[in-house]
C-alpha positions in Angstrom: 58.3 -16.3 -34.1 57.0 -18.0 -31.0 54.9 -15.5 -29.0 53.4 -16.4 -25.6 51.7 -14.4 -22.8 52.5 -15.6 -19.3 49.5 -15.7 -17.0 51.0 -13.3 -14.5 49.2 -10.3 -13.2 49.6 -7.0 -15.2 51.1 -4.0 -13.6 49.9 -0.4 -13.4 52.1 2.5 -14.4 51.1 6.0 -13.2 53.8 7.8 -15.1 52.2 7.1 -18.5 48.7 5.8 -17.5 49.1 2.3 -18.9 48.6 -1.3 -17.8 51.7 -3.3 -18.7 51.8 -7.0 -19.3 54.7 -9.2 -20.5 55.1 -11.2 -23.7 57.6 -13.9 -24.3 59.0 -13.7 -27.9 61.2 -16.6 -28.7 61.8 -17.0 -25.0 62.8 -13.3 -24.4 60.6 -11.1 -22.2 59.2 -8.1 -24.1 57.1 -5.5 -22.4 53.6 -4.7 -23.7 51.2 -2.0 -22.5 47.8 -0.7 -23.2 46.7 2.9 -22.5 43.8 3.8 -20.2 42.1 5.5 -23.2 42.0 2.2 -25.0 40.6 0.5 -21.9 37.9 3.2 -21.6 37.0 3.3 -25.3 37.0 -0.4 -26.1 36.8 -2.4 -22.9 34.2 -0.7 -20.8 36.4 1.0 -18.2 34.8 4.1 -16.7 37.0 7.0 -16.0 37.2 5.8 -12.4 40.8 5.1 -11.8 43.3 2.3 -11.5 41.0 -0.5 -10.1 38.5 0.0 -13.0 41.3 0.0 -15.6 42.8 -3.2 -14.2 39.4 -4.9 -14.2 38.8 -3.8 -17.8 42.2 -5.3 -18.7 41.3 -8.6 -17.0 38.0 -8.7 -18.8 39.5 -8.0 -22.2 42.8 -9.7 -21.8 42.3 -12.3 -24.6 41.5 -9.6 -27.2 44.2 -7.3 -25.9 46.8 -10.1 -26.2 45.6 -11.0 -29.7 46.1 -7.4 -30.8 49.5 -7.2 -29.0 50.5 -10.5 -30.8 49.7 -8.9 -34.2 51.9 -5.9 -33.4 54.7 -8.0 -32.0 54.7 -10.0 -35.3 54.8 -6.7 -37.3 57.6 -5.2 -35.2 59.7 -8.4 -35.0 59.2 -8.6 -31.3 59.9 -5.0 -30.1 57.9 -3.5 -27.2 54.3 -2.6 -27.9 52.1 0.2 -26.6 48.5 -0.3 -27.6 46.4 2.8 -27.9 42.7 3.3 -28.8 43.4 3.4 -32.5 44.8 -0.1 -32.5 41.3 -1.5 -31.9 38.2 -1.3 -34.1 35.6 1.4 -33.3 33.2 0.5 -30.5 33.5 -1.5 -27.3 34.7 -5.1 -27.3 34.0 -6.5 -23.9 35.8 -9.8 -24.5 
């Protein structure tokens, strides 16, 4: 399975308080997202709103994409929603 993450900007989703980013799985676009709780718990985002969550995503993007990749492999390329429990305890700032 070939999994890539385009370098395009992530998008904010008010409806479910997530930051969404795309993956390409064998050439097909698959949506991935991370919850604000995960960004706060593990990537240093204060409970300050959209801008802080987007900055936390950018700072932790490599680690977030690595965890998304693992879940895409496990799920055979179905959409992924990363929550706080998908990351080890504590903050990982990169």
